[in-house]
C-alpha positions as a printed Julia matrix, in Angstrom:
80×3 Matrix{Float64}:
 -4.21  34.26   29.81
 -4.7   31.08   31.84
 -2.37  28.1    31.65
 -5.0   26.12   29.77
 -5.38  28.9    27.21
 -1.61  29.12   26.81
 -1.41  25.38   26.16
 -4.16  25.6    23.54
 -2.44  28.51   21.82
  0.85  26.62   21.87
 -0.84  23.6    20.32
 -2.31  25.82   17.59
  1.08  27.38   16.94
  2.73  24.0    16.43
 -0.13  22.93   14.16
  0.43  26.05   12.06
  4.16  25.3    11.87
  3.43  21.76   10.64
  0.98  23.02    8.05
  3.42  25.67    6.78
  6.18  23.07    6.48
  3.86  20.76    4.55
  2.86  23.65    2.31
  6.53  24.34    1.51
  6.97  20.7     0.48
  3.85  20.83   -1.67
  5.08  24.01   -3.35
  8.32  22.2    -4.18
  6.32  19.27   -5.55
  4.23  21.67   -7.64
  7.4   23.15   -9.13
  8.52  19.68  -10.2
  5.21  19.14  -11.98
  5.5   22.51  -13.66
  8.99  21.71  -14.95
  7.68  18.38  -16.24
  4.88  20.31  -17.98
  2.17  18.38  -16.15
 -0.18  21.3   -15.61
 -3.05  19.35  -14.04
 -0.92  17.87  -11.26
  0.8   21.24  -10.86
 -2.55  22.96  -10.36
 -3.7   20.41   -7.77
 -0.44  20.56   -5.81
 -0.39  24.36   -5.96
 -3.93  24.66   -4.64
 -3.28  22.18   -1.81
 -0.2   24.14   -0.81
 -2.12  27.43   -0.95
 -4.83  26.03    1.33
 -2.3   24.78    3.87
 -0.4   28.06    3.84
 -3.61  30.05    4.22
 -4.58  27.94    7.22
 -1.17  28.53    8.83
 -1.39  32.27    8.13
 -4.85  32.41    9.68
 -3.65  30.74   12.86
 -0.68  33.12   12.97
 -3.02  36.12   12.73
 -5.26  34.79   15.48
 -2.31  34.21   17.8
 -1.0   37.71   17.06
 -4.38  39.25   17.91
 -4.44  37.27   21.15
 -0.96  38.68   21.86
  0.44  35.17   22.27
  4.17  35.21   22.99
  6.38  32.17   22.42
  9.92  31.64   21.16
  8.67  29.43   18.3
  6.43  32.18   16.92
  9.53  33.39   15.06
  9.78  29.99   13.39
  6.18  30.3    12.27
  6.74  33.81   10.97
  9.78  32.71    8.96
  7.86  29.83    7.39
  5.04  32.1     6.35
């Protein structure tokens, strides 16, 4: 893998980490709506979180297939 490719993979990895962290926050927000019995807002927050998490998981799978190695890949795996 060239240095340019490594940089692009690293950028993707950090993007996936950000998305997974945002998804975790949105899941927490969805739980608050569920406890407040606001099912419409719960559904919206849940779906947004699912989309973000799916995006992060997809990036993780791509990086795994490319055999990308980085110390922060563990962070990504723990978030997912």
